[in-house]
C-alpha positions as CSV (number, residue, x, y, z in Angstrom):
1,M,0.0,0.0,0.0
2,S,1.5,3.3,-1.1
3,N,0.0,5.1,1.9
4,A,0.8,2.6,4.6
5,A,0.6,5.2,7.3
6,T,-3.1,5.8,6.6
7,D,-5.6,3.0,7.2
8,Y,-8.9,4.2,5.8
9,Y,-10.8,1.2,7.3
10,E,-9.3,1.9,10.7
11,L,-10.2,5.7,10.4
12,L,-13.9,4.8,9.8
13,D,-13.8,1.9,12.4
14,V,-15.1,-0.7,9.9
15,S,-13.8,-4.0,8.7
16,R,-12.3,-4.6,5.3
17,T,-15.4,-6.5,4.3
18,A,-17.8,-3.7,5.3
19,T,-20.7,-3.1,3.0
20,P,-21.4,0.3,1.4
21,E,-24.2,0.9,3.9
22,E,-22.0,0.1,6.9
23,I,-19.3,2.5,5.5
24,K,-21.9,5.3,5.0
25,K,-23.3,4.7,8.5
26,A,-19.9,4.9,10.1
27,Y,-19.0,8.1,8.2
28,R,-22.2,9.8,9.2
29,R,-21.6,9.0,12.9
30,L,-18.0,10.3,12.8
31,A,-19.0,13.4,10.7
32,R,-21.5,14.4,13.4
33,E,-18.9,14.0,16.1
34,L,-16.0,15.7,14.3
35,H,-17.7,18.4,12.2
36,P,-16.0,21.8,12.6
37,D,-19.3,23.4,13.6
38,V,-19.3,21.0,16.6
39,N,-15.6,20.9,17.3
40,P,-13.8,23.9,15.8
41,D,-10.3,23.1,17.2
42,L,-7.6,22.3,14.7
43,E,-7.1,18.7,15.8
44,H,-10.7,17.8,15.2
45,Q,-10.7,19.7,11.9
46,E,-7.7,17.7,10.7
47,K,-9.3,14.4,11.7
48,F,-12.6,15.4,10.0
49,K,-10.7,15.9,6.7
50,M,-9.0,12.5,7.1
51,V,-12.3,10.8,7.8
52,T,-13.9,12.5,4.8
53,A,-11.0,11.4,2.6
54,A,-11.4,7.8,3.8
55,Y,-15.1,7.9,3.0
56,E,-14.4,9.3,-0.5
57,V,-12.2,6.3,-1.2
58,L,-14.2,3.5,0.4
59,S,-17.6,4.7,-0.9
60,D,-16.3,4.5,-4.5
61,P,-16.0,0.9,-5.7
62,E,-13.2,1.6,-8.1
63,K,-11.2,3.8,-5.7
64,R,-11.7,1.2,-3.0
65,Q,-10.5,-1.6,-5.2
66,M,-7.4,0.4,-6.1
67,Y,-6.8,1.2,-2.4
68,D,-7.1,-2.5,-1.5
69,L,-4.6,-3.4,-4.2
70,G,-2.0,-1.0,-2.7
71,G,-2.7,2.2,-4.6
72,D,-3.7,5.6,-3.3
73,P,-6.6,7.0,-5.3
74,L,-6.1,10.4,-3.7
75,S,-2.5,10.7,-4.6
76,N,-1.3,12.8,-7.5
77,R,0.7,9.8,-8.6
78,G,-2.5,7.7,-8.8
79,G,-0.6,4.6,-7.5
80,G,1.6,4.5,-10.6
81,G,-1.1,3.6,-13.1
82,F,-4.5,4.2,-14.6
83,S,-7.3,3.9,-12.0
84,G,-10.3,4.5,-14.3
85,G,-11.9,6.3,-11.4
86,F,-12.5,9.7,-13.1
87,D,-15.4,11.0,-15.1
88,F,-14.7,11.6,-18.8
89,S,-16.6,14.9,-18.6
90,D,-14.0,16.0,-16.0
91,V,-11.2,15.1,-18.4
92,M,-12.9,17.1,-21.2
93,G,-13.4,20.0,-18.8
94,A,-9.8,19.9,-17.7
95,F,-8.4,20.0,-21.2
96,F,-10.9,22.2,-23.0
97,G,-12.8,24.0,-20.3
98,G,-10.1,25.8,-18.3
99,R,-8.6,22.9,-16.3
100,G,-10.8,22.4,-13.3
101,Q,-12.9,25.5,-13.7
102,S,-15.0,26.0,-10.6
103,R,-18.8,26.0,-10.8
104,G,-19.2,27.7,-7.4
105,P,-21.6,26.8,-4.6
106,R,-25.2,26.0,-5.4
107,G,-28.0,27.9,-3.8
108,R,-30.1,26.3,-1.1
109,A,-33.4,27.6,-2.4
110,R,-35.0,25.3,-4.9
111,R,-38.4,25.2,-6.6
112,G,-41.0,23.1,-4.8
113,Q,-42.6,20.1,-6.4
114,D,-46.0,20.2,-8.1
115,A,-48.9,18.7,-6.2
116,L,-52.0,16.8,-7.4
117,I,-55.3,16.3,-5.6
118,S,-58.6,14.9,-6.8
119,I,-62.0,16.3,-5.9
120,T,-65.5,15.0,-6.7
121,I,-68.3,17.3,-7.8
122,D,-71.9,16.9,-8.8
123,L,-73.1,17.0,-12.4
124,P,-74.8,20.5,-12.1
125,A,-71.4,21.9,-10.9
126,A,-69.7,20.4,-13.9
127,V,-72.3,21.8,-16.3
128,F,-72.6,25.3,-14.9
129,G,-69.3,25.7,-12.9
130,E,-69.0,26.8,-9.3
131,E,-66.7,28.1,-6.6
132,K,-65.6,25.4,-4.2
133,E,-63.5,25.5,-1.0
134,I,-61.0,22.6,-0.7
135,A,-58.5,21.6,1.9
136,V,-54.9,21.1,0.7
137,D,-52.1,19.4,2.6
138,T,-48.8,20.7,1.2
139,A,-45.5,22.1,2.4
140,I,-45.6,25.9,3.1
141,A,-42.9,28.4,4.1
142,C,-42.0,28.1,7.7
143,E,-43.4,31.2,9.5
144,K,-40.9,31.0,12.4
145,C,-37.8,31.5,10.1
146,T,-39.7,32.9,7.1
147,G,-38.3,30.1,4.9
148,S,-34.6,30.7,5.6
149,G,-34.2,27.5,7.8
150,L,-32.1,29.5,10.3
151,A,-32.7,30.0,14.0
152,A,-33.6,33.5,15.0
153,G,-30.5,35.8,15.1
154,T,-28.2,33.4,13.3
155,E,-26.5,33.3,9.9
156,P,-25.0,30.6,7.7
157,V,-21.4,29.9,8.3
158,T,-18.8,29.5,5.5
159,C,-17.8,25.9,5.2
160,I,-14.4,25.2,6.6
161,M,-13.6,22.3,4.3
162,C,-14.3,24.0,0.9
163,K,-13.8,27.6,2.1
164,G,-17.2,28.5,0.7
165,H,-16.6,27.2,-2.8
166,G,-19.1,24.4,-2.5
167,E,-16.7,21.9,-4.1
168,L,-13.4,20.2,-3.6
169,Q,-10.8,19.8,-6.4
170,S,-8.2,17.1,-6.8
171,V,-5.5,16.3,-9.3
172,Q,-5.1,12.8,-10.7
173,Q,-2.6,11.3,-13.0
174,S,-4.1,9.6,-16.1
175,F,-2.9,8.3,-19.5
176,L,-3.8,11.8,-20.7
177,G,-1.7,13.5,-18.1
178,Q,-2.7,15.3,-15.0
179,V,-6.5,15.8,-14.7
180,M,-8.1,18.2,-12.2
181,T,-11.6,17.1,-11.1
182,S,-14.2,18.7,-8.9
183,R,-16.8,17.2,-6.6
184,P,-19.4,18.6,-4.3
185,C,-18.1,19.3,-0.8
186,P,-19.3,16.4,1.4
187,A,-19.3,18.7,4.5
188,C,-21.8,21.3,3.1
189,Q,-23.3,19.2,0.3
190,G,-22.1,21.8,-2.2
191,Y,-23.8,24.9,-0.7
192,G,-20.6,26.5,0.5
193,T,-22.1,27.2,3.8
194,T,-23.4,25.3,6.8
195,I,-26.3,26.0,9.2
196,P,-24.9,25.4,12.7
197,H,-28.2,26.6,14.3
198,P,-31.2,25.4,12.2
199,C,-34.7,26.5,12.9
200,I,-36.3,24.1,15.4
201,E,-39.7,24.4,13.7
202,C,-38.6,23.2,10.3
203,S,-35.3,21.5,11.1
204,G,-33.5,23.8,8.7
205,Q,-35.7,23.0,5.7
206,G,-37.4,26.4,5.6
207,R,-40.8,24.7,5.2
208,V,-43.4,22.7,7.1
209,R,-46.4,20.5,6.3
210,H,-49.6,22.4,6.8
211,R,-53.3,22.0,5.9
212,R,-54.8,25.1,4.3
213,N,-58.1,26.0,2.6
214,L,-58.3,27.3,-0.9
215,T,-61.3,28.6,-2.8
216,I,-61.1,27.5,-6.4
217,A,-63.2,28.4,-9.5
218,I,-64.4,25.3,-11.3
219,P,-65.2,26.4,-14.9
220,A,-68.4,25.3,-16.7
221,G,-67.9,22.2,-18.9
222,V,-65.4,20.2,-16.9
223,D,-65.6,16.5,-17.0
224,T,-64.0,13.5,-15.2
225,G,-60.3,13.7,-15.9
226,T,-60.2,17.5,-16.4
227,R,-57.2,19.1,-14.6
228,I,-57.2,22.7,-13.3
229,Q,-53.8,24.2,-12.8
230,L,-53.2,26.7,-10.0
231,Q,-49.8,28.3,-10.3
232,S,-47.6,28.6,-7.2
233,Q,-50.1,26.8,-5.0
234,G,-48.1,23.5,-4.8
235,E,-45.3,22.5,-2.5
236,A,-43.2,25.4,-1.1
237,G,-39.6,25.2,-2.2
238,P,-36.8,24.4,0.3
239,N,-35.1,27.3,2.0
240,G,-37.4,30.0,0.5
241,G,-37.5,28.6,-3.0
242,P,-40.6,29.3,-5.2
243,A,-43.6,27.0,-4.8
244,G,-44.6,24.5,-7.4
245,D,-48.0,24.3,-9.1
246,L,-51.2,22.6,-7.8
247,Y,-53.2,20.5,-10.1
248,I,-56.9,19.8,-9.3
249,E,-58.2,16.6,-11.0
250,I,-62.0,16.6,-11.4
251,V,-64.2,13.5,-10.9
252,V,-67.9,14.1,-11.7
253,R,-70.3,12.1,-9.6
254,G,-73.0,10.1,-11.4
255,H,-76.6,11.6,-11.6
256,E,-79.8,9.8,-10.8
257,L,-81.6,11.1,-13.9
258,F,-79.1,12.1,-16.5
259,E,-76.3,10.4,-18.3
260,R,-73.6,12.6,-19.8
261,Q,-71.8,11.9,-23.1
262,G,-69.5,14.8,-23.9
263,D,-71.6,17.9,-24.2
264,Q,-74.9,15.8,-24.5
265,L,-77.2,14.8,-21.7
266,H,-79.6,11.8,-22.0
267,C,-82.5,10.8,-19.9
268,V,-85.4,8.3,-20.2
269,I,-89.1,9.0,-19.5
270,T,-92.0,6.5,-19.4
271,I,-95.5,7.6,-20.7
272,P,-98.8,5.7,-20.9
273,M,-99.8,3.9,-24.1
274,T,-102.7,6.3,-24.6
275,S,-100.5,9.4,-24.3
276,A,-98.2,7.9,-26.9
277,A,-101.1,7.2,-29.2
278,L,-102.9,10.5,-28.8
279,G,-99.9,12.7,-28.3
280,T,-99.4,15.0,-25.2
281,S,-97.2,17.7,-23.6
282,I,-95.2,16.7,-20.6
283,N,-93.2,18.7,-18.1
284,I,-89.8,17.2,-17.4
285,E,-87.1,18.2,-15.0
286,T,-83.9,19.5,-16.5
287,L,-80.7,20.9,-14.9
288,D,-82.1,24.3,-15.8
289,G,-85.5,23.6,-14.1
290,P,-88.9,22.4,-15.5
291,E,-89.2,22.2,-19.3
292,E,-92.3,21.3,-21.4
293,I,-91.8,18.9,-24.3
294,A,-94.3,17.8,-26.9
295,V,-94.8,14.1,-27.5
296,A,-96.3,13.6,-31.0
297,A,-99.3,11.4,-31.5
298,G,-98.2,7.9,-32.5
299,T,-94.9,8.1,-30.6
300,Q,-93.2,4.6,-30.3
301,S,-91.0,3.3,-27.6
302,G,-87.4,4.3,-28.2
303,A,-88.3,7.6,-29.9
304,V,-86.1,10.5,-28.9
305,V,-87.2,14.1,-28.3
306,T,-84.4,16.7,-28.5
307,V,-84.4,19.7,-26.2
308,K,-81.9,22.2,-27.6
309,N,-79.3,23.9,-25.4
310,R,-80.2,21.9,-22.3
311,G,-77.1,19.6,-22.4
312,A,-73.7,20.1,-20.8
313,S,-71.6,23.3,-21.3
314,R,-68.6,23.1,-23.6
315,L,-65.4,23.9,-21.8
316,R,-64.0,27.3,-22.6
317,S,-67.1,28.2,-24.6
318,N,-70.4,29.9,-24.0
319,T,-72.3,27.2,-25.9
320,R,-74.0,24.0,-24.7
321,G,-75.0,20.7,-26.1
322,D,-78.5,19.3,-26.3
323,L,-80.7,17.1,-24.0
324,F,-82.0,13.9,-25.5
325,V,-85.2,12.5,-24.0
326,H,-85.7,8.8,-24.7
327,V,-89.4,7.9,-24.6
328,N,-90.5,4.5,-23.2
329,V,-94.1,3.6,-23.9
330,E,-95.7,1.6,-21.1
331,T,-98.1,-1.2,-22.0
332,P,-100.7,-1.8,-19.3
333,R,-100.2,-5.1,-17.5
334,K,-103.5,-5.4,-15.7
335,L,-106.8,-4.5,-17.3
336,T,-110.4,-4.6,-16.0
337,P,-113.0,-6.4,-18.1
338,D,-114.3,-3.1,-19.3
339,Q,-110.8,-2.0,-20.4
340,Q,-110.2,-5.3,-22.2
341,E,-113.5,-4.9,-24.0
342,L,-112.6,-1.3,-25.1
343,L,-109.3,-2.5,-26.4
344,K,-110.9,-5.3,-28.4
345,Q,-113.3,-2.8,-29.9
346,L,-110.3,-0.6,-30.8
347,A,-108.6,-3.5,-32.4
348,Q,-111.7,-4.3,-34.5
349,L,-112.0,-0.7,-35.6
350,R,-108.4,-0.7,-36.7
351,D,-108.8,-4.1,-38.4
352,E,-106.1,-5.6,-36.3
353,K,-105.7,-9.4,-36.1
354,P,-104.7,-10.8,-32.7
355,N,-102.1,-13.2,-34.2
356,E,-100.8,-10.8,-36.9
357,I,-97.2,-9.6,-36.8
358,V,-96.8,-6.0,-37.9
359,T,-93.5,-5.1,-39.5
360,R,-92.4,-1.6,-40.6
361,S,-89.5,-1.2,-43.0
362,D,-89.0,2.5,-42.1
363,S,-88.6,1.9,-38.4
364,T,-85.8,0.3,-36.4
365,G,-86.4,-1.6,-33.2
366,V,-86.6,0.0,-29.8
367,F,-83.4,-1.5,-28.5
368,S,-81.5,-0.7,-31.7
369,R,-82.6,3.0,-31.5
370,L,-81.6,3.2,-27.9
371,K,-78.3,1.7,-28.7
372,E,-77.7,4.1,-31.6
373,A,-78.7,7.0,-29.4
374,F,-76.1,6.2,-26.8
375,T,-73.3,5.2,-29.2
376,N,-73.5,7.4,-32.2
377,K,-74.2,10.8,-30.5
């Protein structure tokens, strides 16, 4: 081993057969004990750097293999050979991008994630639109620290390891020559600063979970599956970052009278045989209120009466579809002797034969017409 004086396994207090999870767990434990924010003296700072270097090697499979074979992945000499442990993008950056050009620390504030919730509304609300109050569980900016993540009266501290750069640079020897690579600082996660005194309310995240009420406007014409976007009403971003968007997915509850197909509404009414034969006017209930429709004399079961502009609204339009009223003619099941006699007389007057089958070439069957009405509209 080229660096016999340094035993990375001993520094992390793990065995040479330790798993990656065991190595990570050991490093986290030691980092909490030795971090300069906790122990600012030089002795602990130096040991913290050594422990971090040990973790850098043992957490990388290629560097660990090279170390186990006697090389030192962190040495400028690279153990006398090609380790294969660098990123090709770092090589290109070193030769064509200014040799290890620093990208600088990254900001803590980031945009929050978008949120999606589902709400169920009634058919009238979908047709006409409405304002609805909903409860939303999302992350919001912490009021105690106003999203900064800092305890009152404190400020972020420049990272001792990277001196505020947010990254560490190292020089490695490769078959192309010396290559300078950069990696995020493990002490500050690339931010360039640390928060020694985080806000106790949000644990330094700058946001907390909270239930809040929103009043949303549901536009006329929405249907199941429609999504409404509310900008900046989603998850608040970490450390004061902008909030994501909130999406409301609509589910329309079924109706006891009407079936919706796009911008059309369908319903079924049942009328007596005599009304169908003689014709009549009937008041039906629509989503707009009572509506009078005319049933023509001789109406057959399966006939459809169209009521204009009483269907569903069209989304982002001031127009509406139609209401289709499907007529079902009820044949009486129980007749008194007098009623039976009157029907026999009617049959004789119409010259109808009891066993005769009447076919009409210009009329489809009841079930066919109902099927067409619900599939072709």
